[in-house]
N, C-alpha and C positions, 0 to 999 in steps of 0.2 A: 933496304935494298932497293936499288933503283932498277927499273925496268930497261930492257934492252931498247936500242934505238930507234926501233919499229913501233914500239907500244903506243906513241903518240899518234901515229900515223893511223894505226889499227883503231883508236879511240875514235879519232876524227871519222874514219870511214863507218863505224858503228854509229855515230851520232848522226852522220848524213843520212845513212838508212833509215833510221827512226823518224827524222825530220822529214824525209821524202813521203812519209804515209799520209795519204790523204785524209783529210778530217772534215767534218761537218762544221763549216765556218760559223754559221750561226749558232749553232750548238756551242762551240768552244768559247764565243763572245759570250752567249747567255750564262754560261758557266763562270767565266772571268767577272762578269757584273754581279753575279749572285755571291761569288767568293769575296768581292771587294765591299758589298754591302754588308756580310757577315763580319767581316774584318773592323769594318767601321763600327757596328754595333757591340761586338765582343771586345775591340781592344781601341777604344776611343783614345785620342791624342791626350798626353797627361799634361801637355804644356803648350802655350803658344808657338814654342820653337820646337815642338816635336815633328820635325820634318818628314820623318819617315812616316809616322801612321796619320798625319794629317790629310785632309782632301787636297788632291793636288800636291802630296809628297812624294817621297821616294818609292812608296809601295805602289803608286799609280805609275810611276815611270817604269818600274820592273814588270808590272802587269803587261803595259804596252808591250815591252820587248820580249816578255816571255810567250804572250799570244802571237806574236810575229813569227817567233820561233817556230811554234806548232803550225801556223798557217801558211807561212812563204820561207820557211827555214832554207830550202834550197836557193831561193832567189836572193837571200842573204848570203851566203857563201862565207858565213863565219861561225862554224860549228861549236865553238866554246868561247864566244865573245862576251865582253863586258856590257852591261846595259847602256852605257853610253855609245859604245861602238855600234849596239844594234840601232839605237837611236838615229845615229849619223846615216847608216846604211840604208835605213827606211827613207831617209830623205834623199840620199843618192840614187836611189831606184825608183822614186817618185810615188812612194807609198804614204808618206806622211810629210808634208811640205815643212813641217815645223820641227822635224828630227833633230837638226843641227842644234837650233834654239834650245830644245829639250836636253840635249846633251851637255850644254854649257849650263843650264839651270841644276842637272843632276851633278855637276861638279861644284856649284856653289853651295847646294845642299850638302853635300858630302864634307865640304871644308868648314861649314858652320857645325855640324855635328862633330867633326873631329876636335875642333876648338872647344866645343861644349864638353865632350869626353874627357879631354885633357886636362882642362882648366877646373872643371867643377867636380866636385866630390859626388855630387847628386845632381845633374843638369836640369831635373825636372821639379826641383825645389826652388821656390821664388827667392830665398835668402840668398843664393848664391849669385843672384842677377844683380849685383852691386852697379853702380855707375862706372866703378873701374874696370870691371868684367865687361860690361856692354861697349866701353870705349875699345878696350882690346879686341873683342870679336869684331868690332867694326874696322879696326886696324889690319886685323890678319886677314879679312877678307877684301880688304882694298877698298873700304867705303869710307867717305869723308866723315861720317857719323853713323851711330846707330839707328837713329830716327829713318835714315834715308834706307839703310839695310833693312829695317822692319817694315817699311813701305814696299819696298821692291820684292821682298819675299812674299808679302801678301799678294802682290800682282801675280808674281811666278806661280804661286800656288792655284790661281784663277786659270791662268795661261796652261797650265799642265791639265787641269781639269777639263777645259774646253779642248785640248789636244786629245786627251783620252777619249772623249766622247766622239770626237771626229774620226779617230782610229777605230774604234768599236764599230761605228756606222759604216764605215767604210769596209772594214775587215769582216763582219758578218756577212757581207756580200761577196766576197772573193771564192 
């Protein structure tokens, strides 16, 4: 059964009220960093292309967005936004200059993970990573070859890690 026409508005209003709650920024960021360190210890990446769990991967982008919701939610004006939209908005309001770039990286990571998940029975087992699959992955992500994709993804992971640190330092002082 679907809710009546005002349900979405009521949900957004409730979310906005929760996000408007003032929080200790330094404590939120300390908790995020602790959670990320625990996740890295307990769930290390399973493969070089585990772009979700790897340092500078999707988890780091999600932690930036989620901590932003907690600390500056009303400024974002996006009570139920996707991670990429939050990153772009952080850029637009001057809180994270690399936000738009991070949203682009998020999009590429998502594409790579989608191709891996659809084309390989177990994307984290090396036997599936044949030359043909590597070429397919490059083509489907609009790269001239797999080597270039691999190099760019490594650079992007470093870029995301650096941006996360920049955000955390800034956000802790909000």
